[in-house]
C-alpha positions as a Markdown table, in Angstrom:
| # | Residue | x | y | z |
|---|---|---|---|---|
| 1 | Unk | 0.0 | -0.3 | -0.3 |
| 2 | Unk | 0.8 | 3.4 | -0.3 |
| 3 | Unk | 0.8 | 6.6 | 1.5 |
| 4 | Unk | -2.6 | 7.7 | 0.8 |
| 5 | Unk | -3.3 | 4.4 | 3.1 |
| 6 | Unk | -1.5 | 5.4 | 6.4 |
| 7 | Unk | -4.6 | 5.4 | 8.2 |
| 8 | Unk | -4.8 | 4.1 | 11.8 |
| 9 | Unk | -8.3 | 2.2 | 11.5 |
| 10 | Unk | -6.8 | 0.6 | 8.5 |
| 11 | Unk | -3.4 | -0.4 | 10.8 |
| 12 | Unk | -5.6 | -1.8 | 13.1 |
| 13 | Unk | -7.6 | -4.3 | 10.6 |
| 14 | Unk | -4.2 | -5.3 | 9.4 |
| 15 | Unk | -2.7 | -6.0 | 12.9 |
| 16 | Unk | -5.8 | -7.8 | 13.6 |
| 17 | Unk | -5.9 | -10.7 | 10.6 |
| 18 | Unk | -1.9 | -10.6 | 11.7 |
| 19 | Unk | -1.0 | -8.3 | 9.5 |
| 20 | Unk | 2.4 | -6.1 | 9.4 |
| 21 | Unk | 1.4 | -3.2 | 8.1 |
| 22 | Unk | 4.2 | -2.3 | 5.4 |
| 23 | Unk | 2.7 | 1.7 | 4.6 |
| 24 | Unk | 5.2 | 4.4 | 4.9 |
| 25 | Unk | 3.7 | 7.4 | 7.1 |
| 26 | Unk | 3.1 | 10.3 | 5.1 |
| 27 | Unk | 5.2 | 14.0 | 5.6 |
| 28 | Unk | 3.1 | 15.2 | 7.3 |
| 29 | Unk | 1.4 | 13.2 | 10.0 |
| 30 | Unk | 1.6 | 14.7 | 13.3 |
| 31 | Unk | 2.4 | 11.3 | 14.9 |
| 32 | Unk | 5.6 | 9.7 | 14.3 |
| 33 | Unk | 5.4 | 6.3 | 12.5 |
| 34 | Unk | 8.4 | 4.4 | 12.5 |
| 35 | Unk | 8.9 | 2.0 | 8.8 |
| 36 | Unk | 10.4 | -0.5 | 7.7 |
| 37 | Unk | 12.6 | 0.0 | 4.8 |
| 38 | Unk | 13.4 | -3.1 | 3.4 |
| 39 | Unk | 9.9 | -4.8 | 3.3 |
| 40 | Unk | 8.9 | -2.0 | 1.1 |
| 41 | Unk | 11.3 | -1.7 | -0.7 |
| 42 | Unk | 10.8 | -6.1 | -1.7 |
| 43 | Unk | 7.5 | -4.6 | -1.9 |
| 44 | Unk | 7.8 | -2.4 | -4.9 |
| 45 | Unk | 10.2 | -5.1 | -6.5 |
| 46 | Unk | 7.2 | -7.5 | -6.6 |
| 47 | Unk | 4.3 | -5.0 | -8.2 |
| 48 | Unk | 7.3 | -3.6 | -11.0 |
| 49 | Unk | 7.8 | -7.1 | -11.6 |
| 50 | Unk | 4.4 | -7.2 | -11.9 |
| 51 | Unk | 4.2 | -4.5 | -14.3 |
| 52 | Unk | 6.7 | -5.5 | -16.3 |
| 53 | Unk | 4.3 | -9.1 | -16.6 |
| 54 | Unk | 1.0 | -7.1 | -17.2 |
| 55 | Unk | 3.2 | -5.7 | -20.7 |
| 56 | Unk | 2.6 | -8.9 | -22.8 |
| 57 | Unk | -0.7 | -8.4 | -24.5 |
| 58 | Unk | -1.9 | -12.0 | -23.4 |
| 59 | Unk | -1.2 | -12.3 | -19.7 |
| 60 | Unk | -2.5 | -9.0 | -19.7 |
| 61 | Unk | -6.1 | -9.6 | -20.9 |
| 62 | Unk | -6.3 | -13.5 | -19.8 |
| 63 | Unk | -6.9 | -15.0 | -23.7 |
| 64 | Unk | -6.7 | -19.0 | -22.0 |
| 65 | Unk | -8.8 | -20.2 | -20.2 |
| 66 | Unk | -7.8 | -23.0 | -18.3 |
| 67 | Unk | -4.9 | -22.2 | -16.3 |
| 68 | Unk | -2.1 | -24.4 | -17.2 |
| 69 | Unk | -1.6 | -22.6 | -20.4 |
| 70 | Unk | -1.8 | -19.2 | -19.1 |
| 71 | Unk | 0.8 | -20.6 | -16.1 |
| 72 | Unk | 3.2 | -21.4 | -19.1 |
| 73 | Unk | 2.2 | -18.0 | -21.0 |
| 74 | Unk | 3.2 | -16.1 | -18.0 |
| 75 | Unk | 7.0 | -18.3 | -17.4 |
| 76 | Unk | 7.0 | -17.7 | -20.9 |
| 77 | Unk | 6.9 | -13.7 | -20.2 |
| 78 | Unk | 9.2 | -14.3 | -17.1 |
| 79 | Unk | 11.9 | -15.4 | -19.6 |
| 80 | Unk | 11.6 | -13.1 | -21.6 |
| 81 | Unk | 11.8 | -10.2 | -18.7 |
| 82 | Unk | 15.2 | -12.2 | -17.6 |
| 83 | Unk | 16.6 | -12.4 | -21.0 |
| 84 | Unk | 16.3 | -8.4 | -21.8 |
């Protein structure tokens, strides 16, 4: 989640479900909240990877009906991204 979703209510909901929030606080927040930068950077890397995968039309539109075929195209897209 991004800085826009840093409310106390959302943090409490995540904590109740046993999820550690990885949301950086906004600069204008009155109470100081510490955040761990490493998980936030990892989350960003995963989001960027999904963005790169969605550049492949067949993956973005999910044209394939069978899960195995769709997964094959995801693997193919990841291979192309890795070879670039």
